[in-house]
N, C-alpha and C positions, 0 to 999 in steps of 0.2 A: 630454503624451501620456497620463500616468497619469490626469489629470482627465478626459480624453476617454473612457478605458476605464470609469471610475467612472460617468460620465454615461450611457453605453450601458447598462451593467448595470442602473442605476436605471430606465432606460426599460423594461426587461424584467421588472422586479420585479412580484411578485404577493403581496399581503399573506396571502391565504389559504394559498398554497403555502408562504410563509415559516413560518406557524404549524405546518403539517404537518411541514416539515423540521425545525424546532426540536425537535419531539417525537420524530421519527424518529432524529435524531442525538443524543438524550439530553443536552439543554442545561440541565436543571434542576439545583438545588444538590445536589452530591454525585454527580452523574452524570458519565460520562467526558467529555462535551462542555459541562460547566458553563460558562454565560456566553456561549457562541458566539452570534453574531447572524447572521440570515439575511435576504436580500432576497426570496428565493422565485424565483430565476432558474434554469431548468432547464438541464441540461448541454448539449443541442444548441445553445441560444442562447449559452452560454459558448464553445463551440467555434467558433461564428461569429465572435465577438468576437476570439477568439485568432487565427484565420485572418487577420482584418483587420489586426491590430496586432503580431503577433509579430515581424515583420521590421523594424517601425518603432521598437521599444522596445529599450533597451539592457538588459543583464543587470542592471546596478545599479538601473535603474528598476523591473524586474521584482522585485527583491529589496525595494525600498521598498513596492511594492504588497503583497508577501507580509507585510509587517508590519501589515496592516490587521486591524481587529477583525471585519470582515465576512467571513463564510465563503466566499461566492462570489468575493470579491476575492482571497482567498488561493488559491482553486482556479484562478482565472484566471491569476494569477501563476505558479503551478506549471506550468500547461499551456503558458504561454508559454516557460518554462524547458525543458520537454520539447521543444517545437518548435525552439527555438534549439540545443539539445543535438544533436538529430538532423541539423541542417544545419551545425553548427559545425566549425571546424577543431580539431584535437587540443588546442590550448591553451585554447580556449573550452569544450570539453567538460570539461577538467580543472577549470577555473574553476567551472563550473556544479556539477559533482559536489562540489567542495570546499564551495561555498556552500550546497548542499542539506544537507549533513551538519552544517554549522555552525549551521543554523537549524532543527533538528528540532523545537524547542520551538513553532515556528510551523506545523508540519505535524502538527496536533493533532486529527485525527479519521481514522477508518478509510478514508473515501473519498479524502481528500487523500493518504494513504499509497498506497492501492492503485492509484490512477490514474497515479501519477507515478514511484514509486520503481523500478519494474521497468525503465523505459526511461532512467533516469539512473543510479542506483546500480548496478543489475544489469548494464546495458549497459557501464558504465565498468569494472566489475570483472571482466568475463567472462574476459579473458585476463591478469589481473593477480592480485597477491597479495590474498587475500580475508580476511585477518585482521581487517579492520575490521568485517565482518559478525558474526564471533564476539564482538567487543567490544560491538556493538550488541545481540546476543542475551542478553548478561549484564547490559544496562542495567536500571536500576530504572524507566525511562521506558517506559510501555506502547507508545508509537508507535515508539520506536526498536526495540524487540523485534519489532514488526510489520513494520517496514522490513527487518530482517535476514532474515526468512523470505520475505516477499513479493518481495523483490529477486531471490530465486533463481528466480522464474518465468522471467527472461530466460535463465538457464542451462538450465532445463528446455526451453525453446523451441528451444535448440540441441543438445538431446540429453544434456546433462550434468545428472545428478541427485545427484552426490555431496554438494554442499553442502546441498542440500534435506534429505537424510536426516540429515546431521550436525547441522544447526541444529535440525531437528525433535527430535532427541534431547536436545539441550540444553534445549529448551522444554517437555519432557514434564511437568515438575513445576510449571509456571506455572499460577497460579490464575485467570487471567483468561479469560473466555469469548471475548473477541475474539482472544485468542492461540490458544485451542483451535480456533476456527473457521479461522483463517488457516493454521495448521499442518495441520489436516485437509485443507483445500483444496489446499495445496501438495503434501501426500502423495498425494492423489488424482490431481493432474495429473502427478506424478512416476511414479506407477504406470502411467499410460497409455504412458509411454516405457519403463518397466522394471518389469513387474508382479513379476518374480522378486525384485527388490530390495525392493519394497513388501511382499510376502509375508514375506520375511526379516525386515524391520523389525517387522512385526506379530508374528511369532512370537517375536522376541527381546524386545520391549517391551510386548506386548499387556496385561499386567496393570497396567502404569504408565499406560497411555494414557486420558486423560479420555474420558468417554463421547461427548461432542460431537465431539471430535477423531476418534475411531474411526469414527463414523457418517459424517463427511465423507470420511475416508480410503478407506472401502470402498464409497462411493457407487456406483461403476461396476462392482462386483463382481456376479455373479449373485445372484439372491434366495436361493438355497441357501447360497452362500458367506457372504452378509451375516448370515443367521440363525445360521450356525455361529459366526462370530466374535463376534456379539453375545451368544450364549449362553455362549461360553467366557470372555469377559473382562468 
């Protein structure tokens, strides 16, 4: 089944698109996506393949596909796990959640994180102990830190913004632009649910907030409010 998925992905490959994606996802030496390989398959095509095979492939086979050096194969594997998680019984959800966190070294670019962690890690932890997110936020691994904050989008969708603000504070001093953007994005979305809490966070931490993070966080504020915060901090 894995070979069939790989074959279908290659049918949809586009060399020109692959070159563009390799540049977009920073695959040169020293960049965050160093060495990653692309086929040039667009997301809609990957979703079509996932829809066709998700119910026919085991969690174990999806994990084998996740070990690929090809970016789109890893993305397809993760999308299959998301699909299986949504439809699975509690035991399978727990298995997928556990395997996801045991293989974060393979979830190694921002799109792989952003498209999948919310609906696996966030969904699983919503009504459970969330200490694992704080451990991830303290990780030296860029992608584990991004998983920590982006997973809280599931909580935000349910009206719970507590973890978002707590993890955002933990990541204030991170030097990575990809973390600044993710945290700012999460703060913006949390602010849609509870602007009072966002304003409180900004007032308490404004001088510590990286500029990119601040710009994302206040994106939905009025022009007057945005100018005031950018002038103050």
